[in-house]
C-alpha positions, 0 to 999 in steps of 0.5 A, spaced: 500 500 500 505 504 501 508 503 495 502 504 491 501 511 494 508 513 493 507 511 485 501 515 485 504 521 488 510 520 483 505 520 477 501 526 480 508 530 481 510 528 474 503 530 471 504 537 474 511 538 471 509 536 464 502 540 464 507 546 467 511 545 460 505 548 457 504 548 449 511 547 447 512 540 444 520 541 445 519 543 452 513 537 453 518 532 451 524 534 455 519 535 461 516 527 460 524 525 459 526 528 466 520 527 470 520 520 468 527 519 470 526 523 477 520 520 479 520 513 477 528 512 477 529 511 470 536 511 467 534 512 460 527 515 457 527 515 449 522 518 445 521 515 438 517 519 433 514 513 430 515 506 429 519 507 422 524 511 426 531 508 425 532 508 432 526 503 433 530 498 429 537 499 433 533 499 440 528 493 439 533 488 434 538 487 440 532 485 445 528 481 441 530 479 434 525 473 433 519 478 435 521 484 432 515 484 427 510 482 432 513 488 437 512 493 431 505 490 430 503 490 438 505 498 438 501 500 432 495 496 435 496 500 442 499 495 446 504 496 452 510 491 450 515 489 456 521 487 452 525 485 458 524 485 466 528 492 466 525 495 459 518 497 457 515 500 451 509 504 450 505 507 444 504 514 445 497 515 441 492 521 440 488 520 434 494 516 431 500 513 433 505 519 434 511 516 438 514 510 442 516 511 449 522 507 451 523 506 459 530 503 461 532 501 468 539 499 471 539 491 470 538 489 477 532 494 478 525 490 475 519 493 473 513 491 477 506 490 475 504 495 479 509 500 477 507 498 470 500 500 471 502 507 473 506 508 467 501 506 463 497 511 466 503 516 465 503 514 458 496 515 456 497 522 459 503 524 455 499 522 449 494 527 450 499 532 452 503 531 446 497 531 441 495 538 444 502 541 444 502 539 436 496 542 435 497 548 438 504 548 434 501 547 428 496 553 429 501 557 431 505 556 425 500 557 420 498 564 424 505 566 423 506 564 415 504 568 409 498 563 406 501 564 399 509 564 399 509 560 406 514 565 408 513 569 415 508 574 415 508 581 417 506 580 424 511 574 425 517 578 422 516 584 426 516 580 432 522 576 430 525 583 428 524 585 435 527 579 438 533 579 434 534 586 436 534 585 443 539 579 442 544 583 438 544 588 443 545 584 449 551 580 446 554 585 441 552 581 435 551 585 428 544 584 425 543 586 418 536 587 414 535 586 406 529 589 404 526 587 397 521 590 392 519 587 385 519 593 380 513 594 376 509 588 379 502 591 377 504 590 370 505 583 371 498 582 374 495 586 369 498 583 363 498 576 365 493 575 370 493 574 378 495 567 378 501 568 374 503 574 379 502 569 385 506 564 381 512 569 381 511 571 388 511 564 390 517 563 386 521 569 389 519 566 396 522 559 394 529 563 391 530 567 398 529 561 402 534 557 398 539 562 398 538 564 406 541 560 412 537 556 417 537 562 422 535 567 417 528 570 417 525 571 410 518 574 410 513 577 405 511 584 409 507 587 403 504 585 396 510 585 393 515 587 398 520 582 402 525 582 407 530 578 410 533 578 417 540 576 418 542 575 425 550 575 426 551 578 419 555 585 418 554 590 413 559 586 408 555 579 409 549 583 408 552 585 401 554 578 399 547 576 401 544 581 397 
């Protein structure tokens, strides 16, 4: 009885910490991993994105090579799979299979049936939280994007500009900005029609993304106006980019 009370308290504390991570998927994943280590004494907590993740084969093959196919099928069907007395895999599902949770303990510490039941509750809870965080992230992403070019929209650009300005001032780093405007764009629309004009804007957006770095912020800030924010880039670097 005392052990079950301890496990229930651990589950409650774990759930509170995961909820405190709020809507950011990266923070939720970190909270899940750290919380399971801290409250349930696991030495390794691995989240695999889905059953086709390369790590899935690397982990499962050495454990049960003769039952790998059955193991995959069980996970897809939503079953908990104990791969050894010290290791267990949970499918994290919210509408569809999202990821696999592998828990591993030291060899001398076995996972009890009572603990397995509590961990299954924790896994179901994680499934819901991850599903919500991914839905929120998708909505947040859509709200920050221009629907035609899929670049940052004006609102998102100004938010990122403010963030990068604060970062540049704080760390004494250069920050550059390139502004682009398509000359005589109205003629394109008037002569060839708006579908062609939209294709031109989309093409320019793709080119800007191809030539920019991963940490650059590429945005469509007006009808035919674009901006590229270049963190940690001085004037000479901005000229080369332009």
